C-alpha positions as CSV (number, residue, x, y, z in Angstrom):
1,M,0.0,0.0,0.0
2,R,1.0,3.6,-0.5
3,T,1.8,4.4,3.2
4,L,2.1,7.6,5.1
5,F,3.8,7.5,8.5
6,L,2.6,10.6,10.5
7,Q,3.6,12.5,13.6
8,A,0.5,14.7,13.6
9,P,0.4,18.4,14.4
10,T,-0.7,19.0,18.0
11,F,0.0,21.6,20.7
12,D,2.4,24.4,19.7
13,G,5.9,23.5,20.8
14,F,4.8,20.0,21.9
15,D,7.6,17.5,22.0
16,G,5.7,14.4,20.9
17,G,8.7,12.6,19.4
18,A,9.2,9.1,20.8
19,G,12.7,9.9,22.0
20,S,11.3,11.8,24.9
21,R,10.4,10.1,28.1
22,Y,7.3,12.3,28.5
23,Q,5.3,13.9,25.8
24,A,4.7,17.6,26.7
25,K,5.6,21.1,25.9
26,R,9.2,21.5,27.0
27,E,10.9,24.2,29.0
28,I,12.9,25.1,26.0
29,K,11.4,24.2,22.6
30,S,13.1,21.0,21.5
31,F,12.4,18.2,19.0
32,W,13.5,14.6,19.0
33,Y,13.6,12.6,15.8
34,P,10.5,10.4,15.3
35,T,12.6,7.2,15.4
36,W,9.7,4.9,16.3
37,L,7.9,6.0,13.1
38,A,11.0,6.1,11.0
39,Q,11.8,2.4,11.8
40,P,8.7,0.8,10.2
41,A,8.9,3.5,7.5
42,A,12.3,2.1,6.6
43,L,10.7,-1.3,6.2
44,V,8.0,-0.2,3.8
45,P,9.2,0.7,0.3
46,N,8.1,4.0,-1.2
47,S,6.5,5.1,2.1
48,K,6.6,8.7,3.3
49,L,7.2,10.1,6.8
50,I,5.7,13.5,7.8
51,D,6.9,14.8,11.2
52,A,4.6,17.8,11.4
53,P,5.5,19.6,14.6
54,P,9.2,20.5,14.0
55,H,8.5,21.2,10.3
56,D,5.5,23.4,11.2
57,I,3.2,21.5,8.9
58,K,-0.4,22.2,9.7
59,L,-3.4,19.8,9.3
60,P,-4.8,21.3,6.1
61,E,-1.5,20.7,4.3
62,I,-1.6,17.0,5.4
63,V,-5.3,16.5,4.6
64,A,-4.6,17.8,1.1
65,Q,-2.4,14.7,0.5
66,A,-4.9,12.2,1.8
67,N,-5.8,10.8,-1.6
68,D,-2.1,10.0,-2.3
69,F,-2.2,7.2,0.3
70,D,-3.9,3.9,1.0
71,L,-2.7,3.6,4.6
72,V,-1.8,6.1,7.3
73,V,0.0,5.1,10.6
74,L,0.2,7.6,13.4
75,H,2.3,7.5,16.5
76,T,0.1,8.5,19.5
77,S,0.4,9.0,23.2
78,V,-1.9,9.7,26.1
79,P,-1.6,13.5,25.9
80,S,-1.9,13.6,22.1
81,F,-4.5,10.9,21.6
82,K,-7.6,13.0,21.1
83,S,-5.8,15.3,18.7
84,D,-4.4,12.4,16.8
85,V,-7.9,10.8,16.4
86,K,-9.2,14.2,15.0
87,T,-6.4,14.1,12.5
88,I,-7.5,10.6,11.3
89,E,-11.1,11.8,11.1
90,A,-10.0,14.7,8.9
91,L,-7.9,12.5,6.6
92,K,-10.8,10.0,6.2
93,A,-13.3,12.7,5.5
94,K,-11.1,13.6,2.5
95,N,-10.3,9.9,1.6
96,P,-13.0,7.5,3.0
97,K,-11.0,4.5,1.6
98,L,-7.9,5.3,3.7
99,I,-7.0,2.7,6.3
100,A,-5.8,4.2,9.5
101,G,-3.7,2.7,12.3
102,L,-2.0,3.7,15.5
103,I,1.3,2.8,17.2
104,G,2.8,3.8,20.5
105,A,2.7,3.0,24.2
106,K,-0.9,4.0,24.7
107,V,-2.3,1.5,22.2
108,A,0.2,-1.1,23.1
109,V,-1.2,-1.4,26.6
110,D,-4.9,-0.5,25.9
111,A,-5.7,-1.4,22.3
112,A,-9.3,-2.2,23.1
113,G,-10.0,1.0,25.0
114,S,-8.2,3.1,22.4
115,M,-10.3,1.7,19.6
116,A,-13.5,2.0,21.6
117,Q,-12.8,5.7,21.9
118,A,-11.9,6.1,18.3
119,P,-14.3,4.4,15.7
120,S,-12.2,6.0,12.9
121,V,-9.2,3.8,13.8
122,D,-9.0,0.6,11.8
123,F,-6.2,-1.1,13.7
124,C,-3.6,-0.7,16.5
125,A,-0.2,-2.4,16.2
126,R,0.8,-3.4,19.7
127,N,4.1,-3.7,21.5
128,E,7.1,-4.0,19.1
129,F,5.2,-3.0,16.0
130,D,7.8,-2.7,13.2
131,F,7.1,-5.9,11.3
132,T,3.4,-5.8,12.3
133,V,3.0,-2.5,10.4
134,K,5.1,-3.9,7.5
135,E,2.7,-6.8,7.0
136,V,-0.3,-4.5,7.1
137,A,1.3,-2.4,4.4
138,E,2.1,-5.5,2.3
139,G,-1.6,-6.4,2.4
140,V,-1.3,-9.5,4.5
141,P,-4.8,-10.4,5.8
142,M,-5.3,-8.7,9.1
143,A,-6.5,-11.9,10.7
144,E,-3.1,-13.4,10.1
145,I,-0.9,-10.6,11.5
146,K,0.5,-11.2,15.0
147,G,0.5,-8.2,17.4
148,L,-2.4,-6.6,15.6
149,S,-5.8,-5.4,17.0
150,Y,-8.2,-4.6,14.2
151,R,-11.9,-4.2,13.2
152,N,-13.3,-7.1,11.2
153,A,-15.9,-6.8,8.5
154,D,-18.6,-6.6,11.1
155,G,-16.9,-3.8,13.0
156,V,-15.9,-6.1,15.9
157,V,-12.5,-5.5,17.3
158,V,-10.3,-8.6,17.2
159,H,-7.0,-9.0,19.1
160,N,-4.6,-11.3,17.4
161,P,-1.9,-13.1,19.4
162,D,1.2,-11.1,20.4
163,R,4.2,-10.9,18.2
164,E,7.4,-12.5,19.5
165,I,9.9,-10.1,20.8
166,M,12.6,-9.3,18.4
167,T,16.1,-10.5,19.2
168,D,18.0,-10.1,15.9
169,M,18.1,-6.3,15.9
170,D,20.4,-6.2,12.8
171,Q,17.4,-7.2,10.7
172,L,16.2,-3.6,11.1
173,P,17.3,-1.2,8.3
174,F,18.8,2.2,9.1
175,V,16.3,4.8,10.3
176,T,18.7,7.5,9.2
177,S,18.0,6.7,5.5
178,V,14.4,7.8,6.2
179,Y,15.7,10.9,8.0
180,K,17.6,11.7,4.8
181,R,14.6,11.1,2.5
182,D,11.9,12.9,4.5
183,L,13.2,15.1,7.2
184,Q,15.2,18.3,7.6
185,M,17.8,17.6,10.2
186,E,18.2,21.3,11.1
187,K,14.6,21.3,12.4
188,Y,15.7,19.0,15.3
189,F,17.3,20.6,18.3
190,I,17.8,19.8,21.9
191,G,19.2,22.3,24.4
192,Y,22.0,20.2,25.7
193,L,23.1,18.7,22.4
194,K,25.2,20.3,19.7
195,H,23.3,21.4,16.6
196,P,22.6,19.9,14.2
197,Y,22.5,16.4,15.9
198,I,21.3,13.0,14.9
199,S,19.9,10.4,17.3
200,F,18.9,6.8,16.8
201,Y,18.8,3.5,18.8
202,S,21.6,1.0,19.0
203,G,19.4,-1.3,21.0
204,R,16.0,-1.6,22.7
205,G,14.9,-2.4,26.2
206,C,16.3,-1.6,29.7
207,K,17.4,-3.9,32.5
208,S,16.2,-1.4,35.2
209,R,12.7,-1.6,36.7
210,C,11.9,2.0,37.4
211,T,8.2,2.1,38.1
212,F,7.5,5.4,36.2
213,C,9.5,4.8,33.0
214,L,7.3,4.3,30.0
215,W,9.1,2.5,27.2
216,P,10.5,-0.6,28.9
217,Q,7.1,-1.3,30.5
218,T,5.1,-0.9,27.4
219,V,7.1,-1.4,24.1
220,G,10.7,-2.1,24.7
221,G,10.8,-4.7,27.5
222,H,13.3,-5.3,30.2
223,T,15.9,-7.2,28.1
224,Y,18.5,-5.0,26.5
225,R,18.6,-6.3,22.9
226,T,21.3,-4.7,20.8
227,R,22.4,-4.3,17.3
228,S,25.9,-5.6,16.5
229,V,28.8,-3.1,16.9
230,A,29.5,-3.4,13.2
231,H,25.9,-2.6,12.3
232,V,25.9,0.5,14.5
233,I,29.2,1.8,13.2
234,E,28.0,1.2,9.6
235,E,25.1,3.5,10.2
236,I,27.4,6.2,11.7
237,K,29.6,6.0,8.6
238,Y,26.4,6.3,6.5
239,C,25.5,9.5,8.5
240,L,29.0,10.9,8.1
241,K,28.6,10.7,4.3
242,E,25.0,11.8,4.0
243,F,24.9,14.3,6.9
244,P,28.4,15.9,6.9
245,Q,27.0,18.9,8.9
246,T,26.3,16.7,12.0
247,K,27.9,18.1,15.1
248,E,26.9,15.3,17.5
249,F,25.5,11.8,17.5
250,F,23.1,10.7,20.3
251,F,22.4,7.1,21.2
252,D,18.8,7.1,22.4
253,D,18.8,3.6,23.9
254,D,17.0,3.7,27.3
255,T,20.4,2.9,29.0
256,F,23.2,2.7,26.6
257,T,25.6,1.7,29.4
258,D,23.5,-1.4,30.4
259,N,26.2,-3.4,28.5
260,L,29.5,-1.9,29.5
261,P,31.9,-4.0,27.4
262,R,29.7,-3.3,24.3
263,A,29.6,0.4,25.1
264,E,33.4,0.5,25.3
265,E,33.7,-1.4,22.1
266,I,31.4,1.0,20.2
267,A,33.3,3.9,21.8
268,R,36.7,2.7,20.5
269,E,35.2,2.4,17.0
270,L,33.7,5.9,17.2
271,G,37.1,7.1,18.4
272,K,38.7,5.9,15.1
273,L,36.1,7.9,13.2
274,G,36.7,11.1,15.3
275,V,33.0,11.8,16.0
276,T,31.5,13.5,19.0
277,W,28.7,11.6,20.7
278,S,26.5,11.3,23.7
279,C,24.1,8.8,25.2
280,N,21.7,7.9,28.0
281,A,23.4,6.4,31.1
282,K,22.7,5.2,34.6
283,A,24.6,7.0,37.4
284,N,26.7,3.9,38.2
285,V,29.2,3.7,35.3
286,P,32.7,2.8,36.7
287,R,35.3,5.5,36.3
288,E,37.4,3.1,34.1
289,T,34.6,2.8,31.6
290,L,33.9,6.5,31.7
291,K,37.6,7.1,30.9
292,V,37.4,4.9,27.8
293,L,34.3,6.6,26.6
294,K,35.7,10.1,27.1
295,E,38.9,9.3,25.3
296,N,36.9,8.1,22.3
297,G,34.6,11.1,21.7
298,L,32.0,11.0,24.5
299,R,30.9,14.6,25.3
300,L,27.8,14.3,27.4
301,L,25.7,11.8,29.4
302,L,22.0,12.1,29.9
303,V,21.4,10.8,33.4
304,G,18.2,10.1,35.2
305,Y,18.9,11.0,38.9
306,E,15.1,11.4,39.6
307,S,15.5,12.2,43.3
308,G,18.1,12.9,46.0
309,N,16.2,11.0,48.6
310,Q,17.2,7.4,49.1
311,Q,13.7,6.2,50.2
312,I,12.1,7.6,47.1
313,L,14.7,5.8,44.9
314,H,13.8,2.6,46.7
315,N,10.0,3.4,46.2
316,I,10.4,3.7,42.4
317,K,12.8,0.6,42.2
318,K,15.6,2.8,40.7
319,G,18.3,0.4,41.9
320,M,20.6,3.3,42.7
321,R,22.2,4.6,45.9
322,V,22.6,8.3,46.3
323,E,26.3,8.0,47.2
324,V,27.0,6.0,44.1
325,A,25.4,8.6,42.0
326,E,27.5,11.3,43.7
327,K,30.7,9.4,43.0
328,F,29.8,8.8,39.4
329,T,29.0,12.5,38.9
330,Q,32.3,13.6,40.5
331,D,34.1,11.1,38.2
332,C,32.4,12.7,35.2
333,H,33.4,16.2,36.4
334,D,37.0,15.0,36.8
335,L,37.1,13.5,33.3
336,G,35.5,16.5,31.6
337,I,32.2,14.7,30.7
338,A,29.2,17.0,30.7
339,I,25.9,15.8,32.3
340,H,22.4,16.7,31.6
341,G,20.6,15.6,34.8
342,T,16.9,14.8,34.9
343,F,14.8,14.9,38.0
344,I,11.2,14.1,38.8
345,L,9.0,15.7,41.5
346,G,5.9,14.1,42.9
347,L,7.0,10.5,43.0
348,P,5.7,8.2,45.7
349,G,7.0,9.2,49.1
350,E,7.5,12.8,48.1
351,T,7.1,15.5,50.8
352,K,7.9,19.2,51.0
353,E,11.1,18.1,52.8
354,T,12.2,15.5,50.1
355,I,11.7,18.2,47.4
356,Q,14.1,20.4,49.2
357,E,16.5,17.5,49.7
358,T,16.5,16.8,45.9
359,I,17.1,20.5,45.1
360,A,20.0,20.5,47.5
361,F,21.3,17.3,46.0
362,A,21.2,18.7,42.5
363,K,23.0,21.8,43.6
364,R,25.7,19.7,45.3
365,I,26.4,17.4,42.4
366,N,26.0,20.3,39.9
367,P,25.3,18.7,36.5
368,H,25.9,21.0,33.6
369,T,22.2,21.3,32.8
370,I,19.0,19.9,34.3
371,Q,15.5,19.0,33.4
372,V,12.8,18.8,36.1
373,S,9.6,16.9,35.2
374,L,6.5,16.1,37.1
375,A,5.8,12.4,37.9
376,A,3.6,11.2,35.0
377,P,1.7,7.9,35.7
378,Y,1.3,6.6,32.1
379,P,-1.1,3.7,31.6
380,G,0.9,0.4,31.5
381,T,3.4,1.5,34.1
382,F,3.6,0.2,37.7
383,L,3.3,3.8,38.8
384,Y,-0.1,4.1,37.1
385,K,-1.3,1.0,38.9
386,Q,-0.1,2.3,42.2
387,A,-1.7,5.7,41.6
388,V,-5.1,4.2,40.7
389,E,-5.1,1.8,43.6
390,N,-4.1,4.4,46.2
391,G,-6.3,7.2,44.9
392,W,-3.3,9.4,44.0
393,L,-4.6,10.1,40.5
394,D,-7.8,12.0,39.7
395,K,-9.7,11.3,36.5
396,D,-9.6,15.0,35.7
397,N,-5.8,14.9,35.5
398,A,-5.4,11.6,33.7
399,E,-4.4,13.2,30.3
400,L,-1.2,14.5,32.0
401,V,-1.1,17.8,30.2
402,D,-3.4,20.9,30.1
403,E,-5.2,22.2,27.0
404,N,-2.0,23.8,25.8
405,G,0.3,20.8,26.2
406,V,2.0,22.0,29.4
407,Q,2.6,19.1,31.8
408,I,0.4,19.2,34.9
409,A,1.0,17.6,38.3
410,P,-1.4,14.6,37.9
411,L,-0.5,13.0,41.3
412,H,-1.3,14.2,44.8
413,Y,-1.0,12.8,48.2
414,P,-2.8,13.5,51.6
415,H,0.2,15.6,52.7
416,L,1.1,17.1,49.3
417,S,-1.2,18.8,46.8
418,H,-1.2,19.1,43.0
419,T,-0.4,22.8,43.3
420,E,2.5,22.3,45.7
421,I,4.1,19.7,43.5
422,F,3.5,21.8,40.4
423,N,5.0,25.0,41.8
424,S,8.1,23.1,43.1
425,V,9.3,22.7,39.5
426,E,9.8,26.5,39.1
427,E,11.4,26.7,42.5
428,F,13.8,23.9,41.6
429,Y,14.9,25.6,38.4
430,K,15.4,29.0,40.1
431,K,17.4,27.6,43.0
432,F,19.6,25.6,40.7
433,Y,20.3,28.1,38.0
434,F,20.2,31.4,39.9
435,R,23.3,30.7,41.9
436,A,26.4,32.7,41.6
437,P,28.7,29.8,40.6
438,K,26.2,28.5,38.0
439,I,25.5,31.9,36.5
440,A,29.3,32.5,36.3
441,S,29.8,29.2,34.5
442,I,27.0,30.0,32.0
443,V,28.4,33.5,31.3
444,S,31.9,32.1,30.9
445,E,30.6,29.6,28.4
446,M,28.8,32.3,26.4
447,V,31.9,34.6,26.4
448,R,34.0,31.8,24.9
449,S,31.5,31.2,22.0
450,P,29.4,33.8,20.2
451,D,27.2,31.0,18.9
452,M,26.7,29.7,22.4
453,M,25.8,33.2,23.5
454,K,23.0,33.5,20.9
455,R,21.8,30.0,21.8
456,R,21.7,30.6,25.5
457,L,20.0,34.0,25.2
458,R,17.3,32.4,22.9
459,E,16.8,29.6,25.4
460,G,16.6,32.1,28.2
461,V,13.8,33.9,26.5
462,E,12.0,30.6,25.8
463,F,12.4,29.5,29.3
464,W,11.0,32.8,30.7
465,H,7.9,32.5,28.5
466,F,7.5,28.8,29.6
467,L,7.6,29.8,33.3
468,R,5.0,32.5,32.7
469,E,2.8,29.9,31.0
470,R,3.2,27.5,33.9
471,Q,2.2,30.2,36.3
472,G,-1.0,30.6,34.4
473,V,-1.6,26.9,34.7
474,S,-0.9,27.0,38.4
475,K,-3.3,29.9,38.9
476,K,-6.0,28.1,37.0
477,A,-5.5,24.9,39.1
478,A,-5.7,26.9,42.3
């Protein structure tokens, strides 16, 4: 079939790309590559990928192309679901013969509920959906496709058996060939990565059991399944040829350092190519490994600290001790590895005191940049199950963002309200960044680089507007 893979337009500035842990409007406008759509697109010859948000493509422009396709596949999420369904309805109004399907964590864990809410959706591809979608595009009868939930001729939703988890990751073609064909790489930018950058996965799954984390509990699984080192390096070489303007490569694996010997092996190969690269890591990588990575081009690690309170880390099954994270961070500082540290407020066990403890922890370990999120109980996660069972989640807050795409505080506790948790994010940012040492380091960085000065000033303006928007959300909630 003539197939369109679509990241639909949604909230202005909404980071709906699958590379982000949470789909929401970010503090500084940023866009991840739509890797989870690009992967099945690479399997379907002559398909087309439209990533509307970063390319500022509006719905009328997409609807105008509806008759060019037989099949459309959208990546959806809890926050964007209603908007995505409206997009499908608009496309089908233009082309009633169009077959429409959804992929993503939301439909992986609740295909039945999703299809009940959206009569215009013909199928959902559950779990690891790459080859499921490929078979739909090839015209294989839907009744024969594993991992598929679909409407039969009578309009009844049928759930086929699950598809086996993929183990040979080298059978997947390069996603970057789809980037080259359909995307403008300069449209993708992340505040802590050099621009322009390229990100893709070298493996799927994560060994950790963090109760809040979306992807391992819904799509990727808890076994880290990897592409061969040779296959990864071959894609890097392809990118060096096709995207010579690339300043940095980012491995978007949930935890690239889950397999330390492999991480070191890839690093040594990257070192031979002279590329700058970054990745996701847990805050427990040994200094010896960090040294190997740094000597072979590693610039930055994206690290999920989540909290500075040990009991909260136990509550969320982080498998991390605060003192280990502190030593790891100091090792990175010593070796010259930058860190973008991510924190979450409102996790089970949170109090006014633990919030202050986490802020103090962040100031003490002093990562280069930080991201502060609100605990988001996505359906399919253990945190969601906990929240429902304990009455921490109100139905009014279940969509996780407000009408403008700004993340709300969906959880509350008897001793800690929505508003207190929500407002603590702004307090966290102010206390971390508005310190004399941090301001001095930012100014020094800007003075050394005119480009960095322009970038940080732009980000500062964006951040100021974001805080003003959040204050409006807070006042409305109050």
